[in-house]
KENU-492581 format. One record per residue (C-alpha): residue number from 1; x, y, z. Coordinates in Angstrom, 2 decimals, decimal comma, always signed. Layout:
# KENU-492581
REC:seq:X:Y:Z
REC:NUM:X:Y:Z $
...
This chain:
# KENU-492581
REC:seq:X:Y:Z
REC:1:+39,50:+19,07:+4,10 $
REC:2:+36,95:+21,90:+3,95 $
REC:3:+35,99:+23,64:+7,54 $
REC:4:+32,41:+23,14:+8,79 $
REC:5:+30,54:+24,74:+11,70 $
REC:6:+29,53:+23,49:+14,54 $
REC:7:+26,12:+24,16:+13,79 $
REC:8:+26,29:+22,28:+10,53 $
REC:9:+27,32:+18,81:+12,32 $
REC:10:+24,61:+19,07:+14,81 $
REC:11:+22,14:+19,56:+12,42 $
REC:12:+24,16:+15,95:+10,56 $
REC:13:+23,49:+14,17:+13,99 $
REC:14:+20,16:+15,16:+13,80 $
REC:15:+19,40:+14,15:+10,62 $
REC:16:+22,03:+10,75:+10,75 $
REC:17:+22,31:+9,98:+14,12 $
REC:18:+25,88:+9,39:+13,69 $
REC:19:+28,91:+10,38:+15,82 $
REC:20:+30,24:+13,84:+16,24 $
REC:21:+33,27:+12,68:+14,89 $
REC:22:+32,08:+10,81:+12,19 $
REC:23:+29,62:+13,53:+11,49 $
REC:24:+32,64:+16,45:+11,09 $
REC:25:+34,48:+13,86:+8,84 $
REC:26:+31,17:+13,33:+6,48 $
REC:27:+30,75:+16,87:+5,85 $
REC:28:+34,72:+18,02:+5,62 $
REC:29:+34,94:+15,44:+2,83 $
REC:30:+31,86:+16,31:+0,99 $
REC:31:+33,04:+20,04:+1,36 $
REC:32:+30,12:+21,01:+3,54 $
REC:33:+27,07:+19,65:+1,99 $
REC:34:+24,68:+18,29:+4,32 $
REC:35:+22,95:+16,17:+1,49 $
REC:36:+25,78:+14,52:+0,21 $
REC:37:+27,61:+14,45:+3,74 $
REC:38:+24,06:+11,68:+4,38 $
REC:39:+24,81:+9,47:+1,58 $
REC:40:+28,54:+9,18:+3,06 $
REC:41:+27,93:+7,98:+6,06 $
REC:42:+25,05:+5,96:+4,78 $
REC:43:+27,46:+4,17:+2,19 $
REC:44:+30,28:+3,49:+5,20 $
REC:45:+27,59:+2,26:+7,61 $
REC:46:+27,40:+5,21:+10,04 $
REC:47:+24,06:+6,35:+9,42 $
REC:48:+21,29:+4,99:+12,28 $
REC:49:+18,84:+5,14:+9,63 $
REC:50:+21,01:+2,70:+7,40 $
REC:51:+22,14:+0,72:+11,39 $
REC:52:+18,37:-0,06:+10,93 $
REC:53:+17,73:-1,20:+7,66 $
REC:54:+18,39:-4,57:+7,96 $
REC:55:+14,98:-4,91:+11,14 $
REC:56:+11,98:-5,92:+9,36 $
REC:57:+9,45:-2,90:+8,92 $
REC:58:+5,92:-4,67:+8,38 $
REC:59:+3,91:-2,30:+10,69 $
REC:60:+2,99:+1,16:+9,28 $
REC:61:+0,14:+2,99:+7,47 $
REC:62:-2,03:+2,48:+3,92 $
REC:63:-2,84:+5,79:+2,53 $
REC:64:-4,99:+7,26:-0,20 $
REC:65:-5,18:+10,62:-2,00 $
REC:66:-7,44:+11,99:-4,73 $
REC:67:-8,09:+14,15:-7,03 $
REC:68:-11,47:+13,47:-9,03 $
REC:69:-10,12:+10,82:-12,08 $
REC:70:-7,20:+10,19:-10,48 $
REC:71:-6,37:+8,76:-7,22 $
REC:72:-3,10:+7,03:-5,50 $
REC:73:-2,87:+4,53:-2,44 $
REC:74:+0,56:+3,78:-0,68 $
REC:75:+2,02:+1,83:+1,77 $
REC:76:+4,52:+3,07:+3,95 $
REC:77:+6,42:+0,22:+6,34 $
REC:78:+7,91:+0,48:+9,90 $
REC:79:+9,11:-1,21:+12,51 $
REC:80:+6,13:-0,84:+15,48 $
REC:81:+2,41:-0,24:+15,61 $
REC:82:+3,27:+3,81:+17,33 $
REC:83:+5,57:+5,11:+15,26 $
REC:84:+1,77:+4,64:+13,48 $
REC:85:+0,50:+7,39:+15,59 $
REC:86:+3,04:+9,89:+15,13 $
REC:87:+1,88:+13,07:+13,80 $
REC:88:+5,36:+12,85:+12,07 $
REC:89:+5,02:+10,03:+9,92 $
REC:90:+1,44:+10,59:+9,98 $
REC:91:+2,36:+13,59:+7,41 $
REC:92:+5,25:+11,95:+5,68 $
REC:93:+2,92:+9,21:+4,73 $
REC:94:-0,15:+11,40:+3,84 $
REC:95:+1,98:+13,68:+1,80 $
REC:96:+4,09:+9,99:-0,15 $
REC:97:+0,34:+9,80:-1,37 $
REC:98:-0,22:+12,76:-2,70 $
REC:99:+3,48:+12,83:-4,41 $
REC:100:+1,99:+9,41:-5,83 $
REC:101:-0,53:+10,36:-8,03 $
REC:102:+1,84:+12,80:-10,03 $
REC:103:+4,67:+10,33:-9,97 $
REC:104:+2,67:+7,05:-11,10 $
REC:105:+2,38:+3,23:-9,55 $
REC:106:+6,77:+2,79:-9,65 $
REC:107:+7,60:+3,22:-6,00 $
REC:108:+11,07:+4,55:-7,34 $
REC:109:+9,62:+7,07:-9,29 $
REC:110:+7,69:+7,80:-6,36 $
REC:111:+11,06:+7,69:-4,07 $
REC:112:+12,43:+10,28:-6,92 $
REC:113:+10,01:+12,72:-6,73 $
REC:114:+10,33:+16,02:-5,41 $
REC:115:+8,86:+15,81:-1,88 $
REC:116:+7,08:+19,02:-1,48 $
REC:117:+8,25:+21,73:+1,10 $
REC:118:+11,54:+20,32:+0,88 $
REC:119:+14,92:+20,15:-1,24 $
REC:120:+14,48:+17,35:-1,94 $
REC:121:+13,36:+14,13:-2,93 $
REC:122:+10,72:+11,93:-1,30 $
REC:123:+13,47:+9,05:-0,24 $
REC:124:+16,08:+11,95:+1,16 $
REC:125:+12,77:+12,79:+3,21 $
REC:126:+12,36:+9,26:+4,54 $
REC:127:+16,16:+8,56:+6,13 $
REC:128:+16,10:+11,77:+7,80 $
REC:129:+12,97:+10,99:+9,36 $
REC:130:+14,16:+7,12:+10,47 $
REC:131:+17,02:+9,05:+11,79 $
REC:132:+14,77:+11,47:+13,61 $
REC:133:+11,94:+8,91:+14,88 $
REC:134:+14,83:+6,14:+15,25 $
REC:135:+13,36:+2,69:+13,71 $
REC:136:+13,61:+1,48:+9,85 $
REC:137:+11,41:+2,43:+7,47 $
REC:138:+9,79:+1,11:+4,08 $
REC:139:+8,67:+2,68:+0,86 $
REC:140:+7,02:-0,25:-0,04 $
REC:141:+4,43:+0,16:-3,02 $
REC:142:+2,13:+2,30:-4,29 $
REC:143:-1,02:+2,50:-7,18 $
REC:144:-2,52:+4,77:-9,20 $
REC:145:-5,66:+4,65:-10,92 $
REC:146:-7,61:+6,96:-13,79 $
REC:147:-10,45:+7,26:-15,62 $
REC:148:-10,56:+9,83:-18,93 $
REC:149:-14,29:+11,08:-17,46 $
REC:150:-15,95:+9,96:-14,05 $
REC:151:-14,11:+9,39:-10,38 $
REC:152:-11,18:+6,93:-8,75 $
REC:153:-13,65:+6,66:-5,54 $
REC:154:-11,26:+5,71:-1,94 $
REC:155:-12,00:+4,01:+1,25 $
REC:156:-9,62:+3,77:+4,16 $
REC:157:-10,59:+0,96:+6,88 $
REC:158:-9,46:+1,60:+10,90 $
REC:159:-8,45:+4,89:+9,34 $
REC:160:-6,06:+6,19:+12,40 $
REC:161:-6,18:+9,88:+10,73 $
REC:162:-8,41:+11,35:+7,83 $
REC:163:-6,92:+9,45:+4,74 $
REC:164:-4,61:+7,17:+6,53 $
REC:165:-4,92:+3,33:+7,85 $
REC:166:-4,06:-0,28:+7,99 $
REC:167:-6,43:-0,89:+4,91 $
REC:168:-6,84:+1,65:+1,72 $
REC:169:-9,04:+0,93:-1,55 $
REC:170:-9,20:+2,28:-5,05 $
REC:171:-12,12:+1,87:-7,54 $
REC:172:-12,31:+3,39:-10,95 $
REC:173:-15,47:+4,25:-12,26 $
REC:174:-15,49:+5,10:-15,48 $
REC:175:-19,16:+7,48:-16,44 $
REC:176:-20,68:+10,74:-17,43 $
REC:177:-22,54:+10,02:-14,38 $
REC:178:-22,85:+13,02:-11,91 $
REC:179:-19,68:+12,90:-9,51 $
REC:180:-21,56:+13,44:-6,45 $
REC:181:-23,55:+9,99:-7,08 $
REC:182:-19,88:+7,95:-8,39 $
REC:183:-18,52:+8,92:-5,42 $
REC:184:-21,43:+7,11:-3,12 $
REC:185:-21,29:+4,30:-5,17 $
REC:186:-17,82:+4,12:-5,85 $
REC:187:-17,34:+4,37:-2,04 $
REC:188:-19,39:+1,33:-1,51 $
REC:189:-17,74:-0,58:-4,04 $
REC:190:-15,13:-0,01:-1,93 $
REC:191:-16,18:-0,80:+1,16 $
REC:192:-17,13:-4,01:-0,09 $
REC:193:-13,81:-4,94:-1,90 $
REC:194:-12,08:-3,48:+1,47 $
REC:195:-13,89:-6,55:+3,68 $
REC:196:-14,06:-9,11:+0,51 $
REC:197:-10,77:-8,96:-0,89 $
REC:198:-12,01:-10,27:-4,49 $
REC:199:-8,84:-11,79:-6,65 $
REC:200:-10,56:-10,10:-9,82 $
REC:201:-12,41:-7,24:-11,09 $
REC:202:-14,31:-9,81:-13,96 $
REC:203:-14,45:-13,09:-14,95 $
REC:204:-11,89:-12,67:-17,54 $
REC:205:-9,22:-11,22:-15,29 $
REC:206:-9,32:-13,83:-13,37 $
REC:207:-5,97:-16,15:-12,80 $
REC:208:-5,86:-18,79:-14,83 $
REC:209:-3,67:-20,14:-13,00 $
REC:210:-6,12:-20,00:-9,77 $
REC:211:-9,00:-21,24:-11,79 $
REC:212:-7,22:-23,84:-12,84 $
REC:213:-5,74:-25,09:-9,19 $
REC:214:-9,81:-24,57:-8,07 $
REC:215:-10,79:-27,19:-10,84 $
REC:216:-8,37:-29,87:-10,24 $
REC:217:-9,40:-30,21:-6,60 $
REC:218:-13,03:-29,67:-7,30 $
REC:219:-12,41:-32,67:-10,00 $
REC:220:-10,94:-34,95:-6,77 $
REC:221:-14,02:-33,98:-4,72 $
REC:222:-16,80:-34,85:-7,27 $
REC:223:-14,84:-37,98:-8,81 $
REC:224:-14,63:-38,95:-5,12 $
REC:225:-18,99:-38,99:-5,38 $
REC:226:-18,56:-41,80:-7,27 $
REC:227:-21,10:-40,88:-9,81 $
REC:228:-20,88:-40,79:-13,84 $
REC:229:-18,48:-38,75:-15,66 $
REC:230:-21,29:-35,98:-17,38 $
REC:231:-23,09:-35,67:-13,93 $
REC:232:-19,31:-34,95:-12,65 $
REC:233:-18,98:-32,39:-15,42 $
REC:234:-21,96:-30,27:-14,58 $
REC:235:-20,73:-30,39:-11,39 $
REC:236:-17,56:-28,73:-11,75 $
REC:237:-18,51:-26,57:-13,87 $
REC:238:-21,82:-25,24:-10,87 $
REC:239:-19,18:-25,23:-8,52 $
REC:240:-16,02:-22,95:-11,12 $
REC:241:-19,52:-20,67:-11,15 $
REC:242:-20,24:-21,04:-7,15 $
REC:243:-16,48:-20,15:-7,28 $
REC:244:-16,58:-17,19:-9,46 $
REC:245:-18,99:-15,99:-6,57 $
REC:246:-16,63:-16,04:-3,74 $
REC:247:-13,85:-14,80:-5,21 $
REC:248:-14,76:-12,28:-8,32 $
REC:249:-15,60:-8,17:-7,73 $
REC:250:-19,17:-7,99:-10,45 $
REC:251:-20,06:-11,64:-9,35 $
REC:252:-19,83:-11,58:-5,80 $
REC:253:-22,85:-10,54:-3,62 $
REC:254:-22,83:-7,22:-2,90 $
REC:255:-22,45:-6,99:+1,12 $
REC:256:-23,97:-3,17:+1,32 $
REC:257:-27,93:-5,16:+0,70 $
REC:258:-26,66:-8,80:+0,80 $
REC:259:-28,89:-9,70:-2,40 $
REC:260:-27,08:-8,12:-5,24 $
REC:261:-24,39:-9,20:-7,66 $
REC:262:-22,00:-6,41:-7,40 $
REC:263:-22,88:-6,24:-11,71 $
REC:264:-26,21:-5,87:-10,79 $
REC:265:-26,07:-2,91:-8,08 $
REC:266:-23,63:-0,93:-10,48 $
REC:267:-26,56:-1,18:-13,66 $
REC:268:-29,17:-0,22:-10,61 $
REC:269:-26,96:+2,87:-10,13 $
REC:270:-25,91:+3,65:-13,93 $
REC:271:-30,19:+3,51:-14,83 $
REC:272:-30,35:+6,01:-11,44 $
REC:273:-28,26:+8,29:-12,68 $
REC:274:-29,44:+8,13:-16,12 $
REC:275:-25,74:+7,62:-17,72 $
REC:276:-24,25:+4,20:-17,56 $
REC:277:-20,70:+3,27:-15,40 $
REC:278:-18,14:+0,87:-15,64 $
REC:279:-16,51:-0,37:-13,17 $
REC:280:-12,61:-0,43:-14,73 $
REC:281:-10,52:-1,36:-12,44 $
REC:282:-9,88:-1,57:-8,35 $
REC:283:-6,88:-1,87:-6,11 $
REC:284:-6,56:-2,91:-2,18 $
REC:285:-3,83:-2,90:-0,32 $
REC:286:-3,72:-4,34:+3,15 $
REC:287:-0,83:-3,18:+5,69 $
REC:288:+1,79:-5,80:+6,05 $
REC:289:+0,19:-8,48:+3,42 $
REC:290:+2,72:-10,14:+2,18 $
REC:291:+6,22:-9,43:+4,54 $
REC:292:+7,35:-12,07:+6,94 $
REC:293:+7,36:-10,57:+10,38 $
REC:294:+10,10:-11,78:+12,70 $
REC:295:+9,00:-13,69:+15,59 $
REC:296:+11,12:-12,65:+18,80 $
REC:297:+12,05:-15,05:+21,38 $
REC:298:+12,45:-12,38:+24,15 $
REC:299:+14,26:-14,98:+26,88 $
REC:300:+17,13:-15,59:+24,20 $
REC:301:+17,63:-11,43:+23,24 $
REC:302:+17,93:-11,52:+26,88 $
REC:303:+20,15:-14,44:+27,48 $
REC:304:+22,36:-13,11:+23,78 $
REC:305:+22,52:-9,72:+25,50 $
REC:306:+24,31:-11,29:+29,12 $
REC:307:+26,72:-13,22:+27,15 $
REC:308:+27,94:-10,13:+25,74 $
């Protein structure tokens, strides 16, 4: 086996949290290559990062990054909100968002992309961060929006740092209108989306299963009124239109003025800008949504520790 220096062993220990002898063996088995040694330790379950991998990571940060006509939003999870305030973690998440602009919406492609300023992919930089900070982290998801002409505006709600927070929104506006006017409108719509969490951009793109489910509920409610079938059908259609106003972005009342539909606000902005404006898509990420968080029983944990 190859001879390894004490400095190299120390470096590997810092990166992985593994024991000294394990680090020495990992380096010897891999010809002194530290990146291969990291993978060797992870495969053996000896890396601190590997041991933390089964912990639920539902905190962390959402980040947005933009270059005008193209923007990305990413979510990187950690175990605790405390880590979200760590400058190293914040820098990593912000950098991942920048990487995603070119890497795209596939989180595996983002993980495999080169990490700026380091001779390694994003996933390996994350492994080092896990070992350094001491808790599990996860590259959860990424989305990228782009328009051939116009802007993709972004907004962060509950920001902890520029471009970082708990809710991130992208809005794609396709238009030949001046970019500054589009940015203002885009940010307003993004703020609206952060607040209302619409299910779709327009009626045509709304999940048909959601409509069917709502129609079924409304039908039962209407029948309970005892009215004739022709009246019931009109009641249902009226309530379906009301449902669209609740869950479809362009049908919702714009929170900026509390009166105008979003679609009408876009039309007014287009008239003011002197060019048609089309909202072609949006993405809304809320930190930890859909992740089943573990609820710990502190007394049970203490009892379990005492029994060891």
